[in-house]
C-alpha positions in Angstrom: -0.1 0.4 0.0 2.3 2.5 -1.1 1.7 6.4 0.5 2.9 9.3 -1.0 3.2 13.1 -0.2 3.3 15.9 -2.6 4.2 19.1 -1.5 3.1 22.0 -3.8 2.8 25.8 -4.0 -0.7 26.8 -3.3 -2.7 27.8 -5.8 -3.8 24.8 -8.0 -6.9 24.5 -8.7 -9.7 21.9 -7.7 -9.6 20.0 -10.9 -5.7 20.4 -11.4 -5.3 18.4 -8.0 -8.0 15.5 -9.0 -6.0 15.1 -12.4 -2.8 15.2 -10.4 -3.7 12.1 -8.3 -5.6 10.3 -11.1 -2.2 10.3 -12.9 -0.1 9.6 -10.4 -1.9 6.9 -8.9 -1.9 5.7 -12.7 2.0 5.5 -12.4 2.3 3.5 -9.2 -0.7 1.1 -10.3 1.5 0.7 -13.7 5.2 0.6 -12.5 4.8 -2.0 -9.5 1.3 -3.0 -10.2 -0.5 -2.0 -6.9 -4.0 -2.1 -6.1 -5.5 1.2 -6.8 -7.7 1.2 -3.9 -4.8 0.8 -1.6 -2.7 4.1 -2.9 -3.0 6.8 -0.2 -2.3 10.2 -1.6 -1.5 13.6 0.7 -1.3 16.6 -0.8 0.3 19.6 1.6 -0.1 23.1 -0.2 2.6 25.7 1.2 2.6 29.1 1.0 5.4 31.0 -1.1 5.9 32.6 2.0 6.7 29.1 4.2 9.2 28.0 2.1 13.2 29.2 1.8 16.2 28.0 -0.2 19.4 29.5 0.3 18.4 31.8 3.9 15.4 33.5 1.0 11.8 33.0 1.1 10.6 32.4 -2.3 8.3 35.0 -2.5 10.7 37.0 -2.3 12.1 35.6 -5.1 9.6 35.5 -7.3 8.2 38.7 -6.1 4.8 37.4 -5.9 
């Protein structure tokens, strides 16, 4: 029973997230033969003001 955690910057639509989890699930089923019903996916949405690389918040790098 694979457990997948996906971290994204917030702002994706519900339809985009639906498509993503369907395709990720399909890829796991096809690649390792896992049962679709046993695949758990958690989406963690992160604000650009909550993520930093190299000592700089992402929001400061993009200006958004």
